[in-house]
DRENDO-1510 file (C-alpha; in Angstrom, 1 decimal, always signed):
<recs>
REC; n; res; u; v; w
REC; 1; MET; -1.4; -66.7; -40.3 .
REC; 2; PRO; -2.2; -65.5; -43.9 .
REC; 3; ILE; +1.3; -64.1; -44.1 .
REC; 4; SER; +4.5; -65.6; -44.8 .
REC; 5; ILE; +6.6; -65.7; -41.9 .
REC; 6; TRP; +10.1; -67.8; -41.4 .
REC; 7; CYS; +13.3; -67.2; -39.9 .
REC; 8; GLU; +17.1; -68.1; -41.4 .
REC; 9; LEU; +20.3; -69.5; -39.8 .
REC; 10; ASP; +23.6; -69.4; -41.9 .
REC; 11; GLY; +21.8; -69.2; -45.0 .
REC; 12; LYS; +18.9; -71.6; -44.3 .
REC; 13; VAL; +15.2; -71.7; -43.5 .
REC; 14; PHE; +15.2; -72.8; -39.6 .
REC; 15; TRP; +11.7; -72.0; -39.3 .
REC; 16; ALA; +8.9; -71.4; -41.2 .
REC; 17; ASN; +4.9; -71.5; -41.1 .
REC; 18; GLU; +2.5; -72.9; -42.8 .
REC; 19; ASN; +1.5; -70.0; -45.3 .
REC; 20; HIS; +5.8; -69.8; -46.4 .
REC; 21; LEU; +6.1; -73.8; -46.0 .
REC; 22; SER; +3.3; -73.7; -48.9 .
REC; 23; LEU; +4.9; -71.5; -51.2 .
REC; 24; TRP; +8.1; -73.2; -50.9 .
REC; 25; LYS; +6.7; -76.3; -51.6 .
REC; 26; GLN; +5.5; -74.5; -55.3 .
REC; 27; SER; +8.5; -73.1; -55.5 .
REC; 28; GLY; +10.1; -76.2; -56.3 .
REC; 29; LYS; +13.5; -75.4; -54.7 .
REC; 30; ASP; +15.4; -76.7; -52.1 .
REC; 31; GLN; +15.7; -73.6; -50.0 .
REC; 32; PHE; +13.3; -70.8; -50.1 .
REC; 33; THR; +15.1; -67.9; -48.4 .
REC; 34; ILE; +15.0; -64.0; -48.6 .
REC; 35; ASP; +16.8; -64.7; -51.7 .
REC; 36; ALA; +13.7; -65.9; -53.7 .
REC; 37; PHE; +12.3; -62.7; -53.4 .
REC; 38; ASN; +13.4; -59.9; -55.8 .
REC; 39; LEU; +13.8; -56.9; -53.2 .
REC; 40; HIS; +12.9; -53.1; -54.5 .
REC; 41; ALA; +15.5; -52.4; -51.3 .
REC; 42; PRO; +17.4; -53.2; -48.9 .
REC; 43; ILE; +16.0; -54.8; -45.6 .
REC; 44; VAL; +16.7; -53.2; -42.4 .
REC; 45; LEU; +16.1; -54.6; -39.2 .
REC; 46; ASN; +13.2; -53.5; -37.3 .
REC; 47; GLY; +12.9; -50.9; -39.8 .
REC; 48; PRO; +10.0; -50.5; -42.5 .
REC; 49; SER; +8.5; -52.6; -44.9 .
REC; 50; VAL; +10.2; -53.2; -48.1 .
REC; 51; GLY; +8.7; -53.7; -51.6 .
REC; 52; ALA; +9.4; -57.3; -53.6 .
REC; 53; THR; +8.5; -59.5; -56.1 .
REC; 54; LEU; +8.0; -63.1; -56.2 .
REC; 55; SER; +8.1; -65.7; -59.0 .
REC; 56; ILE; +6.7; -69.1; -59.0 .
REC; 57; PRO; +6.5; -71.6; -61.4 .
REC; 58; THR; +3.0; -72.6; -60.5 .
REC; 59; GLN; +1.7; -68.9; -60.7 .
REC; 60; PRO; +1.6; -67.4; -64.3 .
REC; 61; ASP; +1.8; -63.9; -62.8 .
REC; 62; ALA; +4.8; -62.5; -60.5 .
REC; 63; ARG; +3.1; -61.1; -57.0 .
REC; 64; ASP; +3.8; -58.1; -55.0 .
REC; 65; TYR; +4.7; -58.2; -51.4 .
REC; 66; GLU; +5.8; -56.1; -48.5 .
REC; 67; ILE; +8.6; -57.3; -46.8 .
REC; 68; CYS; +9.8; -56.4; -43.1 .
REC; 69; LEU; +12.7; -58.0; -41.0 .
REC; 70; PHE; +12.4; -58.1; -36.8 .
REC; 71; GLU; +14.3; -59.8; -34.0 .
REC; 72; TYR; +12.5; -62.5; -31.0 .
REC; 73; GLU; +14.3; -63.2; -28.9 .
REC; 74; GLY; +18.0; -63.0; -30.4 .
REC; 75; ARG; +16.5; -64.6; -33.5 .
REC; 76; GLU; +15.5; -62.5; -36.6 .
REC; 77; PHE; +12.0; -63.4; -38.4 .
REC; 78; TYR; +10.9; -62.3; -42.0 .
REC; 79; PHE; +7.3; -61.2; -42.8 .
REC; 80; ALA; +6.2; -61.1; -46.2 .
REC; 81; LEU; +2.5; -60.1; -46.7 .
REC; 82; THR; +1.4; -59.3; -50.2 .
REC; 83; ALA; +0.4; -56.8; -51.8 .
REC; 84; ASP; -3.3; -57.3; -52.0 .
REC; 85; SER; -3.5; -58.1; -48.2 .
REC; 86; VAL; -1.6; -54.5; -47.6 .
REC; 87; GLN; -3.7; -52.9; -49.9 .
REC; 88; ASN; -7.2; -54.4; -48.4 .
REC; 89; ALA; -5.4; -53.5; -45.1 .
REC; 90; ARG; -5.3; -49.9; -46.0 .
REC; 91; ILE; -8.4; -49.7; -47.3 .
REC; 92; GLU; -10.0; -51.3; -44.0 .
REC; 93; ARG; -7.9; -48.9; -42.0 .
REC; 94; GLN; -9.1; -45.6; -43.8 .
REC; 95; ARG; -12.4; -47.0; -43.7 .
REC; 96; PHE; -11.9; -47.3; -39.7 .
REC; 97; VAL; -10.5; -43.6; -39.5 .
REC; 98; GLU; -13.5; -42.2; -41.5 .
REC; 99; ASN; -16.1; -44.1; -38.7 .
REC; 100; ILE; -13.9; -42.6; -35.8 .
REC; 101; SER; -13.4; -39.0; -37.5 .
REC; 102; GLU; -17.5; -38.9; -38.3 .
REC; 103; SER; -18.3; -40.1; -34.6 .
REC; 104; PHE; -15.4; -37.8; -33.3 .
REC; 105; ALA; -17.1; -34.9; -35.2 .
REC; 106; ASN; -20.6; -35.5; -34.2 .
REC; 107; SER; -20.3; -36.3; -30.6 .
REC; 108; PRO; -21.4; -33.5; -28.7 .
REC; 109; THR; -19.1; -34.1; -25.9 .
REC; 110; GLY; -16.0; -31.5; -26.2 .
REC; 111; ILE; -13.1; -33.3; -27.5 .
REC; 112; ALA; -9.1; -31.9; -27.6 .
REC; 113; VAL; -6.4; -34.2; -28.4 .
REC; 114; PHE; -2.9; -32.8; -27.4 .
REC; 115; ASP; +0.0; -34.5; -29.2 .
REC; 116; GLN; +3.3; -35.9; -27.7 .
REC; 117; GLN; +4.7; -32.0; -27.5 .
REC; 118; HIS; +1.4; -31.0; -25.7 .
REC; 119; GLY; +0.2; -29.1; -29.0 .
REC; 120; LEU; -3.3; -29.2; -29.8 .
REC; 121; SER; -3.7; -31.7; -32.8 .
REC; 122; MET; -7.3; -32.4; -32.9 .
REC; 123; PHE; -10.6; -31.1; -31.9 .
REC; 124; ASN; -14.1; -31.4; -32.8 .
REC; 125; PRO; -17.2; -28.7; -33.5 .
REC; 126; ALA; -18.4; -29.3; -30.0 .
REC; 127; LEU; -15.1; -28.0; -28.4 .
REC; 128; THR; -15.9; -24.4; -30.3 .
REC; 129; LYS; -19.4; -24.3; -29.5 .
REC; 130; LEU; -19.3; -25.7; -25.9 .
REC; 131; LEU; -16.4; -22.9; -25.1 .
REC; 132; ASP; -17.2; -20.7; -27.4 .
REC; 133; ILE; -13.8; -19.9; -28.8 .
REC; 134; PRO; -12.8; -19.5; -32.2 .
REC; 135; PRO; -11.7; -22.3; -34.5 .
REC; 136; SER; -9.2; -20.6; -36.5 .
REC; 137; TRP; -7.7; -20.1; -33.0 .
REC; 138; LEU; -7.5; -23.7; -32.2 .
REC; 139; ALA; -6.8; -24.5; -35.0 .
REC; 140; SER; -3.0; -23.2; -34.5 .
REC; 141; SER; -1.8; -25.9; -32.2 .
REC; 142; PRO; -2.1; -24.0; -29.2 .
REC; 143; SER; +0.0; -25.5; -26.5 .
REC; 144; ILE; -2.1; -26.9; -23.2 .
REC; 145; GLU; -1.0; -23.8; -21.4 .
REC; 146; ASP; -2.2; -21.2; -23.7 .
REC; 147; PHE; -5.1; -23.6; -24.0 .
REC; 148; LEU; -6.1; -23.5; -20.1 .
REC; 149; SER; -5.0; -19.5; -20.4 .
REC; 150; LYS; -7.8; -18.9; -23.6 .
REC; 151; LEU; -10.5; -20.7; -21.2 .
REC; 152; ARG; -9.7; -18.4; -18.4 .
REC; 153; TYR; -9.9; -15.4; -20.8 .
REC; 154; HIS; -13.1; -16.5; -22.0 .
REC; 155; GLY; -14.5; -17.5; -18.9 .
REC; 156; ALA; -14.8; -21.1; -19.6 .
REC; 157; MET; -13.8; -22.4; -16.4 .
REC; 158; PRO; -13.9; -21.2; -12.8 .
REC; 159; GLU; -11.6; -19.4; -11.5 .
REC; 160; PRO; -9.0; -21.0; -9.2 .
REC; 161; ARG; -7.5; -19.2; -6.2 .
REC; 162; ASP; -4.2; -19.3; -7.7 .
REC; 163; PHE; -4.5; -19.9; -11.5 .
REC; 164; ASN; -1.3; -19.5; -12.3 .
REC; 165; LYS; -0.1; -22.2; -9.1 .
REC; 166; TRP; -3.1; -24.5; -10.3 .
REC; 167; ARG; -2.0; -24.5; -14.2 .
REC; 168; THR; +1.8; -24.8; -13.3 .
REC; 169; GLU; +1.3; -27.9; -10.9 .
REC; 170; PHE; -2.0; -29.3; -13.8 .
REC; 171; ILE; +0.6; -29.5; -16.5 .
REC; 172; SER; +3.2; -30.9; -14.3 .
REC; 173; ASP; +0.7; -33.5; -13.2 .
REC; 174; LEU; +0.1; -34.6; -17.0 .
REC; 175; ASN; +3.6; -36.2; -16.6 .
REC; 176; ASP; +2.7; -38.5; -15.0 .
REC; 177; PRO; +0.7; -41.8; -16.9 .
REC; 178; ASP; -1.5; -42.6; -13.8 .
REC; 179; PHE; -2.7; -38.9; -13.3 .
REC; 180; GLN; -6.5; -38.5; -14.4 .
REC; 181; TYR; -8.4; -35.5; -13.8 .
REC; 182; GLN; -12.2; -35.3; -13.6 .
REC; 183; ASP; -14.1; -32.2; -11.9 .
REC; 184; ASP; -17.5; -30.3; -12.6 .
REC; 185; TRP; -16.9; -26.7; -13.9 .
REC; 186; ASN; -19.8; -23.8; -13.0 .
REC; 187; MET; -19.7; -21.8; -15.9 .
REC; 188; PRO; -20.8; -18.0; -15.4 .
REC; 189; ASN; -23.5; -18.8; -18.0 .
REC; 190; GLY; -25.1; -21.5; -15.6 .
REC; 191; SER; -24.2; -24.0; -17.5 .
REC; 192; ILE; -22.6; -27.0; -15.5 .
REC; 193; TYR; -19.1; -28.9; -17.7 .
REC; 194; ASN; -17.9; -32.5; -16.5 .
REC; 195; VAL; -14.5; -31.5; -17.7 .
REC; 196; SER; -11.9; -34.8; -17.7 .
REC; 197; ALA; -8.0; -34.7; -19.1 .
REC; 198; TYR; -6.4; -38.1; -19.3 .
REC; 199; PRO; -2.7; -39.0; -20.0 .
REC; 200; ASN; -2.3; -41.7; -23.2 .
REC; 201; SER; +0.4; -43.8; -23.0 .
REC; 202; ASN; +2.5; -42.1; -26.0 .
REC; 203; GLY; +2.6; -38.7; -24.2 .
REC; 204; ALA; -0.4; -37.5; -25.7 .
REC; 205; VAL; -3.0; -35.8; -23.6 .
REC; 206; THR; -6.8; -35.8; -24.2 .
REC; 207; PHE; -9.7; -33.8; -22.5 .
REC; 208; TYR; -13.3; -34.3; -22.5 .
REC; 209; PHE; -15.9; -31.4; -22.1 .
REC; 210; GLU; -19.5; -32.7; -21.4 .
REC; 211; ASP; -22.5; -30.1; -20.7 .
REC; 212; ILE; -24.2; -31.9; -17.9 .
REC; 213; SER; -26.8; -28.8; -16.9 .
REC; 214; GLY; -30.0; -30.6; -17.7 .
REC; 215; ARG; -28.9; -33.7; -15.9 .
REC; 216; VAL; -27.7; -31.8; -12.8 .
REC; 217; LEU; -31.3; -29.6; -13.3 .
REC; 218; VAL; -33.4; -33.1; -13.6 .
REC; 219; GLU; -31.3; -34.6; -10.1 .
REC; 220; ARG; -31.5; -31.5; -8.2 .
REC; 221; GLU; -35.4; -31.2; -9.4 .
REC; 222; TYR; -35.8; -35.2; -8.3 .
REC; 223; ARG; -33.8; -34.9; -4.9 .
REC; 224; SER; -35.7; -31.3; -4.2 .
REC; 225; HIS; -39.2; -33.6; -5.1 .
REC; 226; LEU; -37.6; -36.2; -2.8 .
REC; 227; ASP; -36.7; -34.1; +0.3 .
REC; 228; ASN; -40.4; -32.7; +0.0 .
REC; 229; LEU; -42.3; -36.1; +0.0 .
REC; 230; TYR; -39.8; -36.9; +3.1 .
REC; 231; ASN; -40.8; -34.2; +5.1 .
REC; 232; ALA; -44.6; -34.7; +4.4 .
REC; 233; PHE; -43.6; -38.1; +5.9 .
REC; 234; ASP; -42.0; -36.7; +9.0 .
REC; 235; ALA; -45.2; -34.8; +9.6 .
REC; 236; LEU; -47.6; -37.5; +9.8 .
REC; 237; ASP; -49.0; -38.8; +12.9 .
REC; 238; CYS; -48.5; -42.2; +12.0 .
REC; 239; ALA; -45.7; -44.6; +11.4 .
REC; 240; VAL; -43.8; -44.6; +8.3 .
REC; 241; ILE; -41.5; -47.2; +6.8 .
REC; 242; MET; -40.4; -47.8; +3.1 .
REC; 243; PHE; -38.7; -51.1; +1.8 .
REC; 244; GLU; -37.3; -51.7; -1.4 .
REC; 245; ARG; -37.6; -55.0; -4.0 .
REC; 246; SER; -34.3; -56.2; -2.8 .
REC; 247; GLY; -35.5; -56.0; +1.4 .
REC; 248; GLU; -33.6; -53.0; +2.5 .
REC; 249; MET; -35.2; -50.0; +4.1 .
REC; 250; ALA; -35.3; -47.2; +1.4 .
REC; 251; PHE; -37.1; -44.6; +4.4 .
REC; 252; ALA; -38.6; -44.2; +7.7 .
REC; 253; ASN; -40.3; -41.1; +9.5 .
REC; 254; GLN; -39.6; -39.7; +12.5 .
REC; 255; GLU; -43.1; -41.2; +14.4 .
REC; 256; PHE; -41.6; -44.7; +13.1 .
REC; 257; ASP; -38.5; -43.9; +15.2 .
REC; 258; LYS; -40.5; -42.6; +18.2 .
REC; 259; LEU; -43.2; -45.6; +17.7 .
REC; 260; TRP; -40.5; -48.2; +17.9 .
REC; 261; GLY; -37.9; -46.5; +20.2 .
REC; 262; LYS; -34.9; -47.1; +17.8 .
REC; 263; GLU; -33.8; -44.8; +15.0 .
REC; 264; PHE; -33.6; -46.3; +12.2 .
REC; 265; SER; -33.9; -43.3; +9.6 .
REC; 266; ARG; -30.6; -42.4; +11.0 .
REC; 267; SER; -28.6; -46.3; +11.0 .
REC; 268; VAL; -25.2; -46.2; +9.5 .
REC; 269; VAL; -26.0; -49.3; +8.4 .
REC; 270; VAL; -28.9; -49.6; +6.2 .
REC; 271; PRO; -31.4; -52.2; +7.7 .
REC; 272; ASP; -33.5; -54.6; +5.9 .
REC; 273; ILE; -36.8; -56.3; +6.2 .
REC; 274; ILE; -35.2; -59.3; +7.7 .
REC; 275; ALA; -33.5; -57.4; +10.8 .
REC; 276; VAL; -36.2; -54.6; +11.1 .
REC; 277; SER; -38.7; -57.8; +11.0 .
REC; 278; ARG; -37.0; -59.5; +13.9 .
REC; 279; PHE; -37.0; -56.3; +16.0 .
REC; 280; TRP; -40.7; -56.0; +15.8 .
REC; 281; SER; -40.9; -59.6; +16.8 .
REC; 282; GLU; -38.9; -58.7; +20.0 .
REC; 283; GLN; -41.2; -56.0; +20.9 .
REC; 284; CYS; -44.8; -57.4; +20.1 .
REC; 285; MET; -46.9; -60.6; +21.1 .
REC; 286; PRO; -46.4; -63.6; +19.2 .
REC; 287; SER; -47.5; -63.0; +15.6 .
REC; 288; PRO; -47.4; -64.5; +11.9 .
REC; 289; THR; -47.7; -60.9; +10.4 .
REC; 290; PHE; -43.8; -60.3; +10.3 .
REC; 291; GLY; -43.1; -64.2; +8.4 .
REC; 292; ASP; -45.9; -63.1; +5.7 .
REC; 293; LEU; -44.8; -59.5; +5.4 .
REC; 294; ARG; -41.2; -60.9; +4.7 .
REC; 295; ASP; -42.3; -62.7; +2.0 .
REC; 296; PHE; -44.4; -60.5; +0.9 .
REC; 297; VAL; -41.9; -57.5; +0.2 .
REC; 298; PHE; -39.8; -60.4; -1.8 .
REC; 299; GLN; -43.4; -61.6; -4.1 .
REC; 300; LEU; -42.9; -60.1; -7.3 .
REC; 301; ASP; -46.7; -59.9; -8.6 .
REC; 302; ASP; -50.0; -60.3; -7.5 .
REC; 303; LYS; -49.6; -58.1; -4.5 .
REC; 304; GLU; -52.3; -56.3; -3.2 .
REC; 305; THR; -52.6; -54.1; +0.0 .
REC; 306; TRP; -53.6; -55.8; +3.1 .
REC; 307; THR; -53.9; -55.2; +6.9 .
REC; 308; ALA; -52.6; -57.0; +10.4 .
REC; 309; ASP; -53.1; -56.1; +13.7 .
REC; 310; LEU; -50.3; -56.2; +16.0 .
REC; 311; THR; -49.5; -55.7; +19.9 .
REC; 312; LEU; -47.1; -54.3; +21.3 .
REC; 313; LYS; -45.4; -56.3; +24.7 .
REC; 314; THR; -46.4; -52.9; +26.6 .
REC; 315; GLY; -50.3; -53.8; +25.6 .
REC; 316; GLU; -50.7; -50.9; +23.0 .
REC; 317; ALA; -52.7; -52.1; +19.8 .
REC; 318; LEU; -51.5; -51.4; +16.5 .
REC; 319; GLU; -52.8; -51.3; +13.0 .
REC; 320; ALA; -50.8; -52.2; +10.3 .
REC; 321; THR; -51.0; -51.5; +6.4 .
REC; 322; PHE; -48.9; -52.8; +4.0 .
REC; 323; THR; -48.8; -51.4; +0.4 .
REC; 324; PRO; -47.1; -52.5; -3.0 .
REC; 325; LEU; -45.7; -49.7; -5.0 .
REC; 326; ILE; -45.2; -49.7; -8.8 .
REC; 327; ASN; -42.1; -49.7; -8.4 .
REC; 328; GLY; -41.8; -52.8; -6.3 .
REC; 329; GLN; -41.4; -51.0; -3.1 .
REC; 330; THR; -43.3; -52.1; -0.2 .
REC; 331; PHE; -44.7; -49.0; +2.0 .
REC; 332; CYS; -45.7; -50.0; +5.8 .
REC; 333; VAL; -47.7; -48.0; +7.7 .
REC; 334; PHE; -48.1; -48.3; +11.8 .
REC; 335; GLN; -51.3; -46.4; +13.3 .
REC; 336; ARG; -52.1; -46.8; +17.0 .
REC; 337; LYS; -55.4; -47.7; +17.7 .
REC; 338; ALA; -57.6; -45.2; +20.2 .
REC; 339; TYR; -58.9; -48.2; +22.3 .
REC; 340; GLY; -56.9; -49.7; +25.1 .
REC; 341; ALA; -54.5; -53.2; +25.0 .
REC; 342; GLN; -56.4; -55.9; +23.0 .
REC; 343; PRO; -55.7; -59.6; +22.9 .
REC; 344; PRO; -52.7; -60.4; +20.5 .
REC; 345; VAL; -54.7; -61.4; +17.1 .
REC; 346; PHE; -53.3; -64.3; +15.1 .
REC; 347; GLU; -54.1; -63.7; +11.6 .
REC; 348; THR; -51.9; -64.3; +8.1 .
REC; 349; HIS; -51.1; -62.6; +5.3 .
REC; 350; GLU; -53.9; -64.4; +3.3 .
REC; 351; LYS; -57.0; -64.2; +5.7 .
REC; 352; SER; -56.3; -60.3; +6.1 .
REC; 353; ILE; -56.7; -60.6; +1.9 .
REC; 354; ALA; -59.3; -62.5; +2.0 .
REC; 355; LYS; -60.9; -60.6; +4.7 .
REC; 356; ALA; -60.8; -56.9; +2.9 .
</recs>
């Protein structure tokens, strides 16, 4: 380490690191203990660092040090750090604090930090904007209890059935270092905030308020469009099933369940192309189509729509169409043929594409 560390025993150096041994060699002394330093104040065990100077013949000027003393496994160790290193460390710490403060101030997430006594010690501009609470009131260091009451008064939180009981239990739970709170708050103005609170190891508590209204709206619209799409598939008179790039079933309509006599669409365990194609093989006359389809589902590129004829063991003839989608999914459609039973068709994936 680039600092001098040593341990003394009976007024002699018992152990020292390379940095201290180097200083010792330059000093030309028989011993290089704490007495070699000109201390500005007495050193207290496990206390704050003390300023000191050190004069060495090989160096033209005396150097300033910060020295502290700590106990480790029953022995006392000295740590001597040059003032230049201390200053550089302070500069780096200041830069770090400035960067954190800038990120803290520019974050769109509202942040409230409460100290060990549960008084508000830090907050960012986003908090005042999201909660519509005056910065002057937040700057008065309110307690968590007062903070939650203020949120309720301003309508910045959903109304619990028994607010006083909820607030008491919430504050009590904060004493548990493993406690974590996270919930979506539906605001009276229609906004939705994701609110979380995490106790820190030193007893402080941090609250986060994130406006997720836009994200929730997009998710709801997407789910609505998806439901409409699935409802449209259910209204078709042909059997439809869709597989993900991974091979798992993404969707199957009601007609598909009806055709194959099994409720794939409501399976608790999502089936994959291997399980479904194995079931098809059991229900149909021998055909290489299902092996070709398995390869087709997992194929990454150069995929084109192809068709195949299948015959159920009941004699009913089917026409199957397999279409690749842009996102890597495979769309499969099975239609009953209008005419009666046909002999099994042995047609490979490649031949069907060439015919098309």
